[in-house]
Every structure is written in C-alpha cells, then in structure tokens.
C-alpha positions as CSV (number, residue, x, y, z in Angstrom):
1,M,35.2,125.4,30.3
2,L,31.5,126.1,30.8
3,V,30.4,122.8,29.4
4,F,32.9,120.6,31.2
5,S,33.0,122.4,34.6
6,K,30.8,119.6,36.1
7,A,33.3,116.9,35.0
8,K,36.1,119.0,36.5
9,G,34.0,119.5,39.7
10,I,33.6,115.7,40.1
11,L,37.4,115.6,40.8
12,G,37.1,118.4,43.3
13,G,37.7,121.3,41.0
14,R,41.4,121.8,41.9
15,V,43.2,119.2,39.8
16,R,46.1,121.0,38.0
17,I,47.6,118.0,36.1
18,M,47.0,114.3,35.6
19,I,49.4,111.5,34.8
20,T,48.7,108.2,33.1
21,G,51.3,105.4,33.3
22,S,50.0,102.9,30.9
23,A,50.8,102.1,27.2
24,P,50.3,105.1,24.9
25,M,46.6,106.1,24.8
26,L,44.9,106.8,21.5
27,P,45.4,110.5,20.7
28,E,41.6,111.0,20.3
29,V,41.0,109.6,23.8
30,M,43.8,111.7,25.3
31,N,42.5,114.9,23.7
32,F,38.9,114.1,24.8
33,L,40.1,113.6,28.4
34,K,42.1,116.9,28.4
35,I,39.0,118.7,27.3
36,C,36.7,117.0,29.8
37,F,38.9,117.6,32.8
38,C,40.2,121.0,31.8
39,C,43.8,120.2,32.7
40,P,47.0,118.8,31.1
41,I,47.3,115.0,31.0
42,V,50.8,113.7,30.6
43,E,51.8,110.1,29.7
44,A,54.6,108.3,31.4
45,Y,56.1,105.0,30.2
46,G,58.4,102.4,31.8
47,L,58.2,99.1,33.6
48,T,55.7,99.6,36.4
49,E,57.6,97.7,39.0
50,T,61.0,99.5,38.5
51,T,61.0,102.4,36.1
52,G,57.4,103.8,36.0
53,G,58.4,107.4,35.3
54,T,61.5,106.8,33.1
55,C,59.9,108.5,30.1
56,I,57.3,111.2,30.5
57,V,55.7,113.8,28.3
58,D,56.4,117.4,29.3
59,N,53.3,119.0,30.7
60,T,53.5,121.9,28.2
61,D,53.6,119.5,25.3
62,L,50.2,119.7,23.6
63,V,50.8,116.9,21.1
64,S,49.1,113.6,21.9
65,G,50.1,110.1,20.8
66,H,53.6,109.7,22.3
67,V,55.0,108.9,25.8
68,G,57.8,111.5,25.8
69,G,61.5,111.3,26.3
70,P,63.6,110.1,29.2
71,V,63.7,112.3,32.3
72,Q,66.8,114.1,33.5
73,G,69.4,111.7,34.9
74,V,68.1,108.6,33.1
75,K,70.2,106.8,30.5
76,L,68.4,104.5,28.1
77,R,70.0,101.8,25.9
78,L,68.3,100.0,23.0
79,K,68.7,96.3,22.6
80,D,68.1,94.3,19.5
81,L,65.6,91.4,19.7
82,P,65.8,89.7,16.4
83,E,63.5,86.8,17.4
84,M,60.7,89.4,17.8
85,S,61.8,91.6,14.9
86,Y,62.7,94.5,17.1
87,M,65.9,96.2,16.0
88,S,67.5,99.3,17.4
89,T,68.0,100.5,13.8
90,D,64.2,100.7,13.1
C-alpha cells in the first residue's frame, strides 16, 4: 500500500473496484494491476455490442486467469463448430 499509493492517487484515491471487458488478461498482468491500484479488478466477457457483462468474475475471487461464470438470469448454450475444431465436449 505504501509503495503503490501514488499509482492509486493518480486515479483519485477512491477507486473501489475496476472491471475489464476484453479477452482474458494474462494472470501475471492482472495480478500486477491489482497490486498497483490496490483494488480488486474483475474480468467480464461477452460480445461487446450485445452481451458485454454476460460472464463476470466475482469481485471476491482472488484467482486470475479466467473470466468467470454467467451472471444471474443468464442462460448460456454451447454450439459445436466442427470447421473450427470447437466442440462442446472439449
């Protein structure tokens, strides 16, 4: 906290949580950012134009490297794409 208080101050010092909505970040990068900004950073995943927050990490989850599960009220269905070698059984 003492070392990274200036980085936290750049954001105003009152940030309580951050959300990223891109592809999964490398766990090393995510952990570094959590340390720098002294707050939880959660990852969300979904098609930006329609379902940006469909899957999101719980803010109490300390494990990096995944984008979390579906939020309450969302039903997901997997579809096979054999031409791209993506199968729901993988």
